[in-house]
Backbone as a printed PyTorch tensor [residue, N CA C, xyz], in Angstrom:
tensor([[[130.8240, 167.7630,  95.0040],
         [131.5210, 169.0330,  94.9890],
         [132.1300, 169.2180,  93.5980]],

        [[131.9460, 170.3760,  93.0350],
         [132.4670, 170.6310,  91.6890],
         [133.9880, 170.7360,  91.7250]],

        [[134.5940, 170.5760,  90.5650],
         [136.0570, 170.5970,  90.4890],
         [136.6190, 171.9700,  90.8620]],

        [[135.9400, 173.0470,  90.4930],
         [136.4530, 174.3760,  90.8310],
         [136.3790, 174.6340,  92.3300]],

        [[135.3160, 174.1500,  92.9680],
         [135.1970, 174.3170,  94.4190],
         [136.2760, 173.5010,  95.1150]],

        [[136.5470, 172.3140,  94.6130],
         [137.5930, 171.4720,  95.1870],
         [138.9640, 172.1290,  95.0090]],

        [[139.2220, 172.7030,  93.8340],
         [140.4920, 173.3920,  93.5990],
         [140.6140, 174.6330,  94.4850]],

        [[139.5040, 175.3150,  94.7340],
         [139.5270, 176.4480,  95.6680],
         [139.9920, 175.9840,  97.0450]],

        [[139.4270, 174.8830,  97.4920],
         [139.7710, 174.3490,  98.8070],
         [141.2460, 173.9180,  98.8460]],

        [[141.7020, 173.2250,  97.8180],
         [143.0830, 172.7430,  97.7800],
         [144.0800, 173.8980,  97.7100]],

        [[143.7840, 174.8780,  96.8720],
         [144.6880, 176.0170,  96.7270],
         [144.7120, 176.8450,  98.0060]],

        [[143.5530, 177.0340,  98.6210],
         [143.5000, 177.7530,  99.8950],
         [144.2720, 177.0380, 100.9780]],

        [[144.1730, 175.7310, 101.0120],
         [144.9090, 174.9350, 101.9980],
         [146.4130, 175.0650, 101.7740]],

        [[146.8470, 175.0000, 100.5310],
         [148.2680, 175.1570, 100.2120],
         [148.7520, 176.5590, 100.5730]],

        [[147.9200, 177.5580, 100.3350],
         [148.2740, 178.9420, 100.6680],
         [148.3890, 179.1090, 102.1790]],

        [[147.4880, 178.5030, 102.9260],
         [147.5440, 178.5830, 104.3930],
         [148.8260, 177.9210, 104.9070]],

        [[149.1920, 176.7910, 104.3330],
         [150.4210, 176.0980, 104.7350],
         [151.6460, 176.9660, 104.4350]],

        [[151.6850, 177.5700, 103.2520],
         [152.8070, 178.4400, 102.8700],
         [152.8800, 179.6500, 103.7930]],

        [[151.7330, 180.1820, 104.1830],
         [151.7030, 181.3190, 105.0980],
         [152.2400, 180.9140, 106.4640]],

        [[151.8450, 179.7400, 106.9390],
         [152.3080, 179.2680, 108.2400],
         [153.8280, 179.1010, 108.2680]],

        [[154.3950, 178.6870, 107.1390],
         [155.8450, 178.5070, 107.0830],
         [156.5620, 179.7430, 106.5350]],

        [[155.8160, 180.7920, 106.2470],
         [156.3240, 182.0440, 105.6910],
         [157.1950, 181.7880, 104.4580]],

        [[156.6880, 180.9480, 103.5770],
         [157.3410, 180.6410, 102.3060],
         [156.8300, 181.6490, 101.2820]],

        [[157.5150, 182.7940, 101.1970],
         [157.0230, 183.9160, 100.4030],
         [157.0140, 183.6010,  98.9110]],

        [[157.9590, 182.8080,  98.4430],
         [157.9770, 182.4300,  97.0210],
         [156.7420, 181.5950,  96.6830]],

        [[156.4320, 180.6290,  97.5470],
         [155.2520, 179.7830,  97.3200],
         [153.9800, 180.6100,  97.4190]],

        [[153.9600, 181.5670,  98.3340],
         [152.7780, 182.4240,  98.4910],
         [152.5290, 183.2070,  97.1970]],

        [[153.5850, 183.7110,  96.5880],
         [153.4410, 184.4430,  95.3290],
         [152.8600, 183.5720,  94.2260]],

        [[153.3600, 182.3490,  94.1180],
         [152.8530, 181.4310,  93.0980],
         [151.4090, 181.0240,  93.3900]],

        [[151.1360, 180.7270,  94.6530],
         [149.7850, 180.2940,  95.0270],
         [148.7720, 181.4220,  94.8860]],

        [[149.2230, 182.6600,  95.0740],
         [148.3270, 183.7960,  94.8740],
         [147.8450, 183.8270,  93.4330]],

        [[148.7550, 183.6270,  92.4950],
         [148.3660, 183.5880,  91.0770],
         [147.4080, 182.4330,  90.8100]],

        [[147.6980, 181.2720,  91.3940],
         [146.8150, 180.1190,  91.2120],
         [145.4280, 180.3960,  91.7940]],

        [[145.3860, 181.0280,  92.9630],
         [144.0960, 181.3480,  93.5850],
         [143.2650, 182.2570,  92.6840]],

        [[143.9200, 183.2390,  92.1010],
         [143.2070, 184.1510,  91.2090],
         [142.6040, 183.4030,  90.0230]],

        [[143.3810, 182.4760,  89.4530],
         [142.8920, 181.6980,  88.3220],
         [141.7320, 180.7920,  88.7430]],

        [[141.8710, 180.1520,  89.8980],
         [140.8300, 179.2370,  90.3740],
         [139.5520, 179.9990,  90.6910]],

        [[139.6690, 181.1830,  91.2680],
         [138.4840, 182.0010,  91.5540],
         [137.8000, 182.3950,  90.2510]],

        [[138.5890, 182.8110,  89.2580],
         [138.0110, 183.1610,  87.9560],
         [137.2650, 181.9750,  87.3490]],

        [[137.8840, 180.7990,  87.4100],
         [137.2400, 179.5930,  86.8760],
         [135.9620, 179.2630,  87.6380]],

        [[136.0070, 179.3920,  88.9520],
         [134.8320, 179.0780,  89.7740],
         [133.6790, 180.0230,  89.4670]],

        [[133.9940, 181.2790,  89.1660],
         [132.9430, 182.2450,  88.8760],
         [132.2920, 181.9700,  87.5170]],

        [[133.0390, 181.3570,  86.6160],
         [132.5110, 181.0650,  85.2790],
         [131.7960, 179.7200,  85.2140]],

        [[132.1810, 178.8030,  86.0900],
         [131.6200, 177.4540,  86.0610],
         [130.2480, 177.4230,  86.7420]],

        [[129.3500, 176.6710,  86.1500],
         [128.0360, 176.4790,  86.7730],
         [128.2040, 175.5080,  87.9350]],

        [[127.8530, 175.9650,  89.1250],
         [128.0380, 175.1660,  90.3340],
         [126.6770, 174.7010,  90.8300]],

        [[126.6200, 173.4050,  91.1910],
         [125.3490, 172.8670,  91.6910],
         [125.0370, 173.4140,  93.0840]],

        [[126.0470, 173.4930,  93.9180],
         [125.8210, 173.9090,  95.3020],
         [126.4790, 175.2660,  95.5500]],

        [[125.6910, 176.3230,  95.3710],
         [126.2350, 177.6700,  95.5450],
         [126.6430, 177.9400,  96.9830]],

        [[126.0000, 177.2930,  97.9460],
         [126.3350, 177.5110,  99.3530],
         [127.7650, 177.0530,  99.6420]],

        [[128.1680, 175.9290,  99.0620],
         [129.5260, 175.4290,  99.2630],
         [130.5210, 176.3790,  98.6090]],

        [[130.2090, 176.8430,  97.4100],
         [131.0790, 177.8010,  96.7320],
         [131.2100, 179.0730,  97.5630]],

        [[130.1110, 179.5590,  98.0640],
         [130.1190, 180.7770,  98.8880],
         [130.9900, 180.5700, 100.1290]],

        [[130.8750, 179.3970, 100.7530],
         [131.6640, 179.0850, 101.9440],
         [133.1500, 179.0620, 101.6100]],

        [[133.5330, 178.4150, 100.5250],
         [134.9440, 178.3450, 100.1260],
         [135.4920, 179.7320,  99.7810]],

        [[134.6860, 180.5330,  99.1220],
         [135.1090, 181.9040,  98.7880],
         [135.3010, 182.7300, 100.0640]],

        [[134.4010, 182.5610, 101.0320],
         [134.5280, 183.2930, 102.2960],
         [135.7830, 182.8500, 103.0490]],

        [[136.0620, 181.5460, 103.0360],
         [137.2790, 181.0380, 103.6800],
         [138.5170, 181.6320, 103.0220]],

        [[138.5000, 181.7180, 101.7000],
         [139.6240, 182.2890, 100.9690],
         [139.7640, 183.7820, 101.2710]],

        [[138.6590, 184.4780, 101.3640],
         [138.6870, 185.9000, 101.7110],
         [139.2700, 186.1080, 103.1120]],

        [[138.8620, 185.2810, 104.0550],
         [139.4030, 185.3700, 105.4140],
         [140.9030, 185.0960, 105.4260]],

        [[141.3220, 184.1190, 104.6300],
         [142.7380, 183.7930, 104.5340],
         [143.5250, 184.9680, 103.9540]],

        [[142.9710, 185.6210, 102.9460],
         [143.6540, 186.7690, 102.3570],
         [143.7350, 187.9410, 103.3420]],

        [[142.7240, 188.1080, 104.1700],
         [142.8020, 189.1540, 105.2110],
         [143.9560, 188.8590, 106.1620]],

        [[144.0660, 187.5950, 106.5620],
         [145.1630, 187.1830, 107.4370],
         [146.5050, 187.3840, 106.7360]],

        [[146.5740, 187.0150, 105.4780],
         [147.7980, 187.1510, 104.7000],
         [148.2320, 188.6110, 104.5950]],

        [[147.3070, 189.4930, 104.3580],
         [147.6340, 190.9230, 104.2700],
         [148.1880, 191.4210, 105.6070]],

        [[147.5790, 191.0050, 106.7070],
         [148.0710, 191.4020, 108.0220],
         [149.4840, 190.9090, 108.2860]],

        [[149.7600, 189.6650, 107.9330],
         [151.1000, 189.0980, 108.1200],
         [152.1040, 189.8160, 107.2280]],

        [[151.7290, 190.1110, 106.0070],
         [152.6160, 190.8280, 105.0870],
         [152.9270, 192.2310, 105.5950]],

        [[151.9270, 192.9150, 106.1190],
         [152.1550, 194.2540, 106.6590],
         [153.0910, 194.2100, 107.8610]],

        [[152.9150, 193.2180, 108.7340],
         [153.7960, 193.0740, 109.8930],
         [155.2230, 192.7650, 109.4450]],

        [[155.3720, 191.9100, 108.4490],
         [156.7000, 191.5740, 107.9270],
         [157.3440, 192.7940, 107.2710]],

        [[156.5530, 193.5800, 106.5640],
         [157.0740, 194.7930, 105.9360],
         [157.5810, 195.7680, 107.0020]],

        [[156.8260, 195.9320, 108.0790],
         [157.2450, 196.8290, 109.1550],
         [158.5160, 196.3190, 109.8400]],

        [[158.6000, 194.9910, 110.0210],
         [159.7880, 194.4090, 110.6420],
         [161.0150, 194.6590, 109.7710]],

        [[160.8750, 194.4400, 108.4760],
         [161.9970, 194.6560, 107.5630],
         [162.3840, 196.1300, 107.4730]],

        [[161.3970, 197.0060, 107.4950],
         [161.6840, 198.4430, 107.4690],
         [162.4860, 198.8370, 108.7040]],

        [[162.1150, 198.2860, 109.8630],
         [162.8590, 198.5580, 111.0920],
         [164.2920, 198.0670, 111.0040]],

        [[164.4830, 196.8840, 110.4360],
         [165.8330, 196.3560, 110.2630],
         [166.6520, 197.2280, 109.3310]],

        [[166.0260, 197.7170, 108.2590],
         [166.7410, 198.5870, 107.3240],
         [167.1450, 199.9030, 107.9790]],

        [[166.2770, 200.4480, 108.8100],
         [166.6000, 201.6920, 109.5210],
         [167.7950, 201.4580, 110.4430]],

        [[167.7680, 200.3390, 111.1840],
         [168.8830, 200.0400, 112.0840],
         [170.1820, 199.8270, 111.3130]],

        [[170.1000, 199.1350, 110.1920],
         [171.2780, 198.9010, 109.3660],
         [171.8370, 200.2190, 108.8400]],

        [[170.9680, 201.0970, 108.4010],
         [171.3890, 202.3990, 107.8850],
         [172.0400, 203.2350, 108.9850]],

        [[171.4530, 203.1930, 110.1690],
         [172.0270, 203.9480, 111.2960],
         [173.3970, 203.3920, 111.6740]],

        [[173.5380, 202.0870, 111.6690],
         [174.8270, 201.4750, 111.9930],
         [175.8700, 201.8430, 110.9430]],

        [[175.4610, 201.8700, 109.6880],
         [176.3850, 202.2330, 108.6190],
         [176.8170, 203.6950, 108.7490]],

        [[175.8880, 204.5620, 109.1010],
         [176.2200, 205.9770, 109.3050],
         [177.1900, 206.1330, 110.4760]],

        [[176.9400, 205.3600, 111.5470],
         [177.8360, 205.4060, 112.7050],
         [179.2280, 204.9120, 112.3530]],

        [[179.3130, 203.8950, 111.5300],
         [180.6160, 203.3710, 111.1130],
         [181.3770, 204.4000, 110.2830]],

        [[180.6570, 205.1500, 109.4480],
         [181.2950, 206.1970, 108.6290],
         [181.8900, 207.2810, 109.5270]],

        [[181.1290, 207.6930, 110.5410],
         [181.5990, 208.7260, 111.4650],
         [182.8190, 208.2110, 112.2180]],

        [[182.7560, 206.9780, 112.6580],
         [183.8790, 206.3690, 113.3880],
         [185.1250, 206.3420, 112.5170]],

        [[184.9730, 206.0230, 111.2240],
         [186.1200, 205.9610, 110.3210],
         [186.7080, 207.3580, 110.0920]],

        [[185.8380, 208.3860, 110.0820],
         [186.3150, 209.7490, 109.8830],
         [187.2190, 210.1830, 111.0400]],

        [[186.8360, 209.8190, 112.2670],
         [187.5670, 210.2960, 113.4380],
         [188.4630, 209.2180, 114.0460]],

        [[188.4730, 208.0210, 113.4790],
         [189.2290, 206.9010, 114.0560],
         [190.5750, 206.7600, 113.5410]]])
């Protein structure tokens, strides 16, 4: 297995672990690393293109999952912000008449 294919696998594994623990800081760093590793893999001559293709597909599937989790987290946070804003508005009204 070529070094770039191995790094793809290692970086993808680290990204999956960070996603499972919802470590958003690590996900941001690993995303940059994944981009660099993919660029390197595309430039490097690989003996076994099937393995490279498989690792790239695994990474693509992981990114699809990551996007879904990020969208769900964004919606959850938006809901919390709406509730916080409504509570703050209610507190203002209460202070006006309290």
